[in-house]
C-alpha positions in Angstrom: -54.1 -5.4 37.4 -56.1 -4.5 33.8 -54.7 -5.9 30.7 -55.0 -5.0 27.5 -54.3 -6.7 23.8 -54.6 -7.1 20.1 -56.4 -9.8 19.2 -59.2 -10.0 16.1 -60.6 -7.4 18.6 -59.0 -5.1 21.2 -59.1 -7.2 24.4 -59.5 -5.7 27.8 -59.4 -7.9 31.0 -60.5 -10.6 28.1 -63.1 -8.9 26.8 -63.8 -7.1 23.9 -63.7 -3.4 23.5 -64.2 -0.8 21.2 -61.6 2.1 22.0 -64.2 5.3 21.7 -61.0 7.9 22.3 -61.0 11.9 21.5 -57.3 13.7 21.2 -56.7 15.9 23.8 -52.8 17.6 23.8 -51.9 18.6 27.2 -49.7 21.3 25.8 -52.4 23.3 24.4 -54.9 22.9 27.2 -53.8 25.1 30.6 -53.3 22.4 33.5 -56.3 24.2 35.4 -58.5 23.0 32.3 -57.5 19.7 32.3 -59.8 18.0 34.2 -63.1 20.3 32.6 -61.5 18.7 28.8 -61.1 15.2 30.2 -64.5 15.3 32.2 -66.3 16.1 28.9 -65.0 13.7 27.2 -66.1 10.9 29.5 -69.7 12.6 29.6 -69.8 11.8 26.0 -69.6 8.7 26.3 -66.0 7.7 25.4 -63.4 5.7 27.6 -60.0 6.8 26.1 -58.3 10.0 25.6 -55.3 10.4 22.7 -52.6 12.8 23.2 -49.4 13.1 21.0 -46.0 14.5 22.7 -44.0 17.2 21.9 -40.2 16.7 21.8 -39.9 20.7 20.9 -41.2 21.4 24.4 -39.6 18.9 26.5 -36.4 19.8 25.1 -36.7 23.1 23.5 -33.0 23.3 24.4 -30.6 20.3 23.7 -30.2 18.7 26.7 -32.5 20.4 28.8 -35.5 18.8 29.3 -38.8 20.0 31.3 -42.1 18.1 32.3 -43.4 20.8 34.6 -46.2 22.9 34.6 -48.6 22.5 30.9 -45.6 19.7 30.3 -46.6 17.4 33.2 -47.7 14.4 31.2 -48.1 12.4 34.2 -50.5 14.9 36.3 -52.4 14.7 32.4 -52.8 10.7 32.6 -53.3 10.3 36.2 -56.4 13.0 35.8 -57.8 11.1 32.5 -57.2 7.5 35.2 -59.0 9.4 38.4 -62.1 10.0 35.3 -61.7 6.7 34.4 -60.6 6.8 30.8 -57.6 5.0 29.3 -54.9 6.6 27.3 -53.3 6.4 23.9 -49.9 8.3 23.7 -47.9 9.0 20.6 -44.3 9.8 21.9 -43.1 9.4 17.9 -40.1 11.8 17.4 -42.2 13.4 14.8 -45.9 14.5 15.4 -47.0 16.7 12.9 -50.3 17.8 14.8 -50.2 21.4 13.0 -47.2 22.4 15.3 -44.1 23.8 14.9 -41.6 21.9 13.2 -43.9 19.0 13.5 -42.4 18.6 17.1 -39.4 18.2 16.0 -36.4 20.5 18.4 -34.7 23.3 16.1 -31.7 22.3 17.4 -31.4 19.1 14.9 -31.3 21.5 12.5 -27.4 22.4 13.3 -26.8 18.7 13.2 -25.2 16.6 10.6 -27.8 14.2 10.4 -31.0 13.4 8.1 -34.1 13.3 10.2 -36.8 10.8 10.3 -34.4 8.0 9.0 -32.2 5.5 10.5 -29.0 8.0 10.5 -27.3 7.2 13.6 -26.9 10.8 14.8 -30.5 11.0 14.7 -31.1 8.0 16.1 -28.9 8.9 19.3 -30.7 12.0 19.9 -33.8 10.0 20.2 -32.4 7.6 22.5 -31.2 10.7 24.8 -34.7 12.0 24.5 -36.4 8.5 25.1 -34.1 8.4 28.4 -35.3 11.8 29.7 -39.0 10.9 28.6 -40.1 7.1 29.2 -39.1 7.3 33.1 -42.8 9.6 32.7 -44.6 7.3 30.9 -44.0 3.7 31.3 -45.2 4.0 35.1 -48.7 4.8 33.5 -49.0 1.8 31.4 -51.9 -0.6 32.0 -48.8 -3.5 32.4 -47.7 -1.2 35.3 -51.3 -0.5 36.9 -51.7 2.5 34.7 -54.3 3.5 31.9 -52.1 4.0 29.0 -52.9 0.7 26.2 -51.0 1.6 23.1 -48.4 4.0 22.2 -47.1 5.3 19.0 -44.3 4.1 16.8 -44.2 6.9 14.2 -46.7 9.3 12.7 -48.1 9.0 9.4 -44.5 7.9 8.3 -46.2 6.5 4.8 -46.5 9.7 3.6 -43.0 10.7 4.1 -40.5 7.6 3.9 -40.2 3.9 3.4 -37.3 3.5 5.5 -38.2 0.4 7.6 -34.8 0.2 9.3 -35.9 3.6 10.7 -39.4 2.7 12.2 -38.0 -0.8 13.6 -35.1 1.1 15.6 -37.6 3.6 16.7 -39.7 0.5 18.2 -36.5 -1.1 19.5 -35.7 2.2 21.3 -39.1 2.1 22.7 -38.9 -1.3 23.9 -35.5 -0.6 25.4 -36.5 2.5 27.6 -39.7 0.0 28.9 -42.7 0.3 26.8 -44.5 -3.1 27.0 -48.1 -2.3 25.6 -48.9 -2.9 22.0 -47.4 -0.1 19.5 -49.3 0.9 16.4 -48.4 2.7 13.3 -51.0 5.4 11.8 -51.2 6.6 7.8 -53.1 7.4 5.3 -55.5 4.2 4.6 -54.6 3.7 0.6 -52.3 0.9 -0.3 -48.8 3.2 -1.0 -48.8 4.6 2.4 -49.8 1.8 4.4 -47.1 -0.5 2.0 -44.5 2.2 3.6 -45.3 3.5 6.5 -46.8 0.1 8.4 -45.0 -2.5 10.6 -47.3 -4.9 9.7 -44.8 -7.4 9.3 -43.2 -6.5 12.5 -46.6 -7.5 14.4 -47.4 -4.0 15.0 -50.9 -2.4 14.8 -51.9 -0.9 11.7 -54.5 2.1 12.1 -55.5 4.8 9.3 -56.4 8.5 9.3 -59.1 9.7 7.6 -62.4 11.9 8.1 -65.1 10.3 5.8 -65.7 7.2 3.8 -65.7 4.8 7.0 -66.4 1.6 4.9 -64.2 2.5 2.1 -61.4 3.0 4.1 -62.0 0.4 6.5 -62.0 -1.9 3.8 -58.9 -1.0 2.5 -57.3 -1.1 5.6 -58.5 -4.6 6.4 -57.7 -5.8 2.8 -54.1 -4.4 4.0 -54.5 -6.1 7.2 -55.2 -9.5 5.7 -52.5 -9.1 2.8 -50.1 -9.3 6.1 -51.6 -12.2 7.5 -53.6 -10.3 10.5 -57.2 -10.3 11.3 -56.6 -7.1 13.4 -59.5 -4.8 14.4 -60.2 -1.6 12.4 -59.4 1.8 14.2 -59.4 5.2 12.8 -56.5 6.7 14.8 -57.5 9.8 13.3 -61.2 11.0 12.6 -61.1 14.3 11.3 -64.1 15.7 12.9 -63.0 19.7 11.7 -59.3 21.3 10.1 -57.2 23.9 11.0 -57.0 27.5 10.1 -54.2 29.7 8.6 -53.8 33.4 8.4 -55.4 35.0 5.8 -57.6 32.2 4.7 -61.6 31.8 5.8 -62.3 29.7 9.0 -62.8 25.9 7.9 -66.0 24.6 9.8 -67.8 20.8 9.1 -71.3 20.3 9.4 -72.2 18.8 13.5 -75.1 16.5 11.8 -72.7 14.9 8.6 -70.0 14.7 11.2 -72.0 12.8 13.4 -73.4 10.0 10.5 -69.5 9.7 9.0 -68.9 8.9 13.0 -71.8 6.5 13.0 -70.8 4.7 10.0 -67.1 4.2 11.6 -68.1 3.0 14.9 -70.5 0.8 13.7 -67.3 -1.2 12.1 -64.4 -0.5 14.5 -62.8 1.7 16.8 -62.3 5.5 16.8 -59.7 8.8 18.0 -62.1 11.8 17.3 -59.2 14.3 15.8 -59.7 16.7 17.6 -61.8 16.4 20.9 -60.4 19.4 22.1 -58.0 21.6 20.0 -56.9 23.9 22.4 -54.5 26.8 21.6 -50.8 27.2 19.9 -49.4 29.5 22.2 -46.4 31.2 22.0 -44.9 30.6 18.9 -45.8 27.0 18.6 -48.3 27.2 15.3 -47.5 24.9 12.7 -47.2 26.0 8.9 -48.5 24.3 5.8 -46.0 24.4 2.7 -47.1 25.1 -0.5 -44.0 25.0 -3.2 -41.9 27.4 -1.5 -44.8 29.5 -0.2 -45.3 28.6 3.4 -48.8 29.1 4.7 -48.4 29.9 8.6 -51.1 28.8 10.7 -53.5 30.7 13.4 -52.9 30.4 17.5 -56.0 29.2 18.1 -56.6 25.5 17.4 -60.2 25.4 17.9 -60.1 23.1 15.0 -64.2 23.2 14.8 -63.7 20.1 17.5 -66.5 19.1 19.9 -65.1 21.2 22.5 -64.6 24.6 21.7 -61.0 26.6 22.1 -62.2 27.4 25.7 -63.5 23.6 26.3 -67.1 24.1 26.2 -69.5 21.5 24.0 -70.4 22.9 20.5 -73.4 21.4 18.4 -71.3 19.4 17.3 -70.6 17.6 20.8 -74.1 17.4 21.1 -74.8 16.0 17.5 -72.2 13.2 18.4 -73.3 12.6 21.8 -77.2 11.5 20.3 -75.6 9.5 17.8 -73.6 7.5 20.6 -76.5 6.9 22.4 -78.5 5.7 19.7 -75.6 3.2 18.4 -74.5 2.3 21.6 -77.2 2.7 24.4 -75.4 1.2 26.8 -72.4 4.2 27.0 -72.7 6.2 30.1 -73.0 9.9 29.6 -73.5 12.4 31.4 -74.1 16.2 30.9 -71.1 18.0 30.1 -69.5 21.0 32.0 -69.6 24.5 31.0 -66.9 27.4 31.9 -68.0 31.1 32.1 -66.1 33.7 30.1 -65.9 37.4 31.0 -65.6 40.5 29.3 -64.2 43.9 30.5 -63.7 46.9 28.3 -61.5 49.7 28.3 -58.3 48.4 30.1 -56.0 51.3 30.0 -52.4 51.5 28.3 -50.0 52.6 31.3 -47.2 52.5 29.5 -45.0 52.1 25.8 -41.2 51.8 25.1 -40.0 51.2 21.5 -38.1 47.9 20.7 -35.1 49.8 19.8 -35.0 51.5 23.6 -35.0 48.4 25.3 -32.6 46.0 23.2 -30.3 45.4 25.4 -32.7 44.3 28.3 -34.0 41.5 25.6 -30.9 40.3 24.3 -27.3 39.6 24.6 -25.8 41.0 21.2 -24.0 37.9 19.5 -21.3 39.5 16.8 -20.4 38.3 13.7 -18.8 39.1 10.6 -21.9 37.7 8.3 -25.5 37.0 10.2 -26.1 33.5 11.5 -29.7 31.6 11.0 -31.3 31.8 14.0 -30.9 28.1 14.8 -27.3 28.6 15.4 -27.7 31.4 17.6 -30.2 29.2 19.9 -33.3 31.2 19.0 -35.6 28.6 18.2 -38.3 30.5 17.9 -39.8 34.2 17.6 -37.4 37.2 16.9 -34.0 38.2 15.7 -32.9 41.7 15.0 -29.8 42.4 13.1 -27.7 45.3 13.4 -25.2 46.6 11.0 -23.5 50.2 9.8 -23.4 49.7 5.9 -21.0 52.7 4.6 -23.3 54.6 2.1 -21.9 55.8 -1.3 -22.6 56.9 -4.6 -23.9 54.5 -7.3 -22.2 54.0 -10.9 -25.4 55.6 -11.9 -25.7 58.3 -9.3 -29.0 56.8 -8.3 -30.0 55.8 -4.6 -27.9 52.4 -3.3 -30.4 49.7 -3.1 -30.6 47.1 -0.1 -31.1 43.5 -0.6 -31.7 40.7 2.1 -30.5 37.2 0.7 -32.1 34.0 1.8 -34.1 35.1 4.9 -37.3 33.4 6.5 -39.8 34.6 7.1 -40.7 38.0 7.6 -38.5 41.1 7.4 -38.8 44.7 8.8 -35.8 47.1 7.7 -35.1 50.2 9.5 -32.8 52.9 8.5 -31.1 55.2 11.4 -34.4 53.6 13.8 -37.2 54.2 11.1 -39.1 52.2 9.0 -37.8 51.6 5.6 -39.9 48.5 4.3 -41.4 45.2 5.3 -40.7 42.2 3.1 -42.4 38.7 3.1 -41.4 35.1 1.8 -41.2 35.7 -2.1 -40.6 39.4 -1.8 -37.7 38.7 0.4 -34.8 39.9 -2.0 -36.3 42.4 -3.6 -34.6 45.8 -4.2 -34.9 48.3 -1.3 -34.3 51.9 -2.1 -32.1 53.2 0.6 -32.1 57.4 1.6 -29.9 59.4 -0.7 -27.5 59.9 1.8 -23.8 58.8 2.2 -21.5 57.8 5.2 -22.1 55.1 7.6 -25.7 54.6 9.0 -27.4 52.1 11.2 -29.2 49.8 9.9 -31.6 46.9 11.4 -33.7 44.0 10.4 -35.9 42.9 12.2 -37.0 38.9 11.4 -40.2 36.9 12.7 -39.7 33.5 12.3 -43.5 32.5 11.6 -43.0 28.2 12.2 -41.6 25.8 10.6 -43.2 23.1 8.3 -45.0 20.8 10.1 -46.1 18.2 7.5 -44.5 16.7 4.1 -41.5 17.1 1.9 -40.4 20.3 3.1 -39.5 19.1 7.1 -35.7 19.4 6.2 -35.7 21.9 3.4 -33.3 24.7 3.8 -36.5 27.4 4.4 -36.7 25.5 7.6 -33.9 27.6 8.6 -35.0 30.8 9.6 -33.6 34.5 10.0 -30.8 35.7 7.6 -28.9 33.2 6.0 -26.9 34.1 3.3 -26.2 38.2 4.1 -27.2 41.6 2.9 -26.2 43.3 0.1 -25.8 47.1 -0.5 -25.5 47.9 -4.0 -24.0 44.8 -5.5 -21.3 43.6 -2.4 -22.3 41.8 0.3 -21.8 44.2 3.7 -19.7 42.9 7.0 -20.0 43.3 10.7 -23.1 42.7 12.4 -24.7 42.7 16.2 -27.5 39.6 16.7 -30.1 40.1 19.1 -32.1 36.9 19.7 -35.2 38.5 21.4 -36.3 37.0 24.4 -40.0 37.9 25.3 -40.5 36.1 28.6 -38.2 39.0 29.4 -40.6 41.5 28.4 -42.2 42.3 32.4 -39.1 43.0 33.4 -38.4 46.2 30.8 -37.9 49.5 31.7 -40.9 51.3 30.3 -39.5 54.7 30.8 -37.6 54.7 27.8 -38.2 56.3 24.0 -41.2 55.5 22.2 -41.1 56.5 18.4 -44.2 56.3 16.3 -44.0 53.7 13.3 -41.1 51.3 15.1 -41.8 47.8 16.8 -43.0 48.6 20.5 -44.3 46.8 23.8 -47.3 48.4 25.3 -48.1 47.6 28.9 -51.8 47.1 29.9 -53.3 46.8 33.5 -56.8 45.4 34.8 -58.2 44.0 38.0 -60.2 40.7 38.3 -62.7 40.0 41.2 -63.2 36.1 39.9 -60.5 35.1 37.4 -62.6 33.4 34.7 -61.9 32.9 30.8 -62.0 35.3 28.5 -60.5 36.8 25.0 -58.1 39.5 24.5 -59.6 41.7 21.5 -56.5 42.3 19.0 -58.5 45.0 16.9 -56.5 48.3 16.6 -53.3 46.1 16.7 -51.1 44.8 13.2 -48.8 42.1 14.0 -47.3 40.7 17.1 -47.7 38.3 20.5 -49.5 39.3 23.6 -48.2 38.5 26.8 -50.6 37.8 29.9 -49.1 38.2 33.3 -45.4 37.1 31.8 -47.2 34.1 29.5 -47.0 34.3 25.7 -50.2 33.4 24.6 -49.7 33.8 20.8 -49.5 35.8 17.9 -52.4 37.8 16.4 -52.7 39.5 13.1 -54.9 42.0 11.6 -55.3 40.1 8.2 -57.1 37.5 10.5 -59.4 35.6 10.2 -59.1 35.5 13.8 -58.7 38.8 15.9 -58.9 37.6 19.2 -56.5 35.4 21.5 -57.9 32.8 24.0 -56.9 33.5 28.0 -57.4 30.6 30.4 -58.8 31.6 33.5 -56.0 29.7 35.2 -53.3 32.8 33.9 -55.4 35.4 35.9 -55.0 36.3 38.9 -57.4 37.8 41.7 -56.6 41.6 41.4 -54.5 43.1 39.3 -53.2 41.3 36.1 -51.0 42.8 33.2 -50.7 42.5 29.3 -47.9 43.4 27.4 -48.3 43.4 23.9 -45.6 43.3 21.6 -46.6 45.2 18.3 -44.2 45.3 15.2 -46.4 47.6 12.7 -46.4 50.8 14.9 -50.0 49.8 15.3 -51.6 49.9 19.2 -54.8 51.0 21.0 -55.1 53.3 23.9 -56.8 50.7 25.5 -57.5 46.8 25.6 -60.9 44.5 25.7 -61.6 41.7 27.2 -64.2 39.7 25.8 -66.3 36.9 26.2 -66.5 35.3 22.9 -63.8 34.7 20.1 -63.8 37.5 17.2 -63.2 36.7 13.5 -62.9 38.6 10.2 -64.8 37.3 7.3 -62.8 36.5 4.4 -63.9 35.3 1.3 -61.2 34.2 -0.4 -58.5 31.6 0.4 -54.6 33.3 0.0 -52.9 32.2 -3.1 
C-alpha cells in the first residue's frame, strides 16, 4: 500500500515527492471528458489532480444527496488512479471557486445560523453533509489503497474569519467521518491571512495561494512555518495561471511564456497546484459573483480561465509552454503528446416552435400563494427565475398623475409586465426606482419576473442581505404595499415537456425550440448572437446563461450531451429577441469590450 506523509518534504513511500498538480473540477466537466482532461494532465508531466467538492450540488435540496453522473466523484477519482495520478480533494464546506454561493447550498440561508463559524447549527449541517459525502471519499485515500494523498479543512479562511474553534471543529468532523490522510489549509501568503486562517499550531499543513512572485511568497510562507516550529515543504495550492471573467468586462488573459517562467521559479523551490488546469463550464445557474460594495458582478458561464486546457479540454499555447519548461527543469518527468478533441459546426438549424412564458406558466411551476412576496430561498427556488403575480387596484393619485410602481428590495434583475405587456426592466441599483403605470383604473395583472443571477462566492458579502434572491420586502403602488400574490418558482428542467402549441406574444419571455440531426456527436458551441438574455437547454440539460452584453456570445456543448440522430435545443429568452435558426460553431465567440463595467 502506498504511504504519504509530510516531513521537511512530502514523502511518498518513504521517498521525497514533489507534487505537480493541476485543478480539474469534476462538476465543471462532462463525465465523458474526464479521461481526456486527466490524460492531458499526465501528459504534461504532472502527477496529481486537485478538485473542490461543491456542497450545493451534492445537497441542492436539504437532505437530498446526489453522487451520480457529473457528481460521481468516485468515478472521477478512479479514472485519475487508472492513469497513475494522485489526488488532492478539497471537501471544505466553503470552496469559493467562482461558484454559486461559494459552494454553500442556499437553503442554509433559511436557517438561524452564522456560516463559517463554530455556530452549532451550522456545524450540525456540515456533520450531516459529511455523513453522506465521506463514504464516497474515504475509501479512495492512500491509506485505504486509493490515490487521495491530502484533503483541505477550509479554504482561504484567513480572508474571512479567525475562528480557530470553527477550524478545529471542521477538522474533527473530517476525522470523525474517516479522513486519515494529511490535512491542510490554503490562504493568501501574507501574515494577516496566515495567522487568521492557518492551523499550524494544530500540526496541519499551511499552503499558499498566489499567481506570481514565487520567491517572495514562499519566503513569507517559510517564515510563518518556522515561527510555528515547522520545517514543512512549501506548496502553492493555487497558482493562478489565468483568471475568470464577468459579464460586461473584457476577457482576461495571461501570457503563456510569462506564466511558465513564474511557474519555473515556483517548482524549483516547492510543489504546486495549477489553478486551473482545465477550467470547464459553469453549467446551469452555477456561476459565481464578485462583490463591489453593494454592486454584484456576476460571472459568465464559461470557466475557460485562460487555463492550459481550454473550456473544451484541448491544449493551448500555455499548455505547451509549461510542458517545455517542465522538461527543462525536471527532465525525468515522463511526458507524452496530449489528446485533442475535434469540434463540429452546423449552420441554420431551424426554429420549430415557440411559446410565451405566460402561456405555459402552470406547466413550469405550482404556484405558491402568499399575502406578501417571499424570497426564492423560502420558496425552495435556490437558483434561476421566479415569477410573482398580483392584481393590484389602480386608482387615481393625489396629483392626477399616473400611478407609480416600486419594487422594494429585490435581487437581482426584475422585469415588470402589466396585463401581459412589458413595462420595465430594472437591475441592481435601479431596482426600487419609480415605474410609471398606464393611465388606467381598476384591477390589472402585474407580473414580476425576477432572475437570481447568482450569489457572491468570496469575501465579506457571503451572508449579506443581498444573498437573498427574489422580492424581499414587497411591491408598492402609489405609496402603499400591495397584497396577495401567486409565486411561480420556474422549473426549467420541465422545458422539454412543454406544450408549444400555446400563444406566443412578441416582446415577452418565451421558449424557443430548435432541432438538428447529428451523424457522429462531437463537441460544439451554440452561437447565441441574435438572442438577448436567458439560458439554453440541450437535450434537456441546462448548459448555462447567455447575455448579449458579452464578453462571451456562445455556449459550449460537450459531445457527451448529444445523440446520434435528432437533438433538441430549447432557449428560454427573457428580452423578446430570438433567431429563426440557431447555428452550431466549432469555436467560442467573443465580443470585444474595451472598458470594465463600473
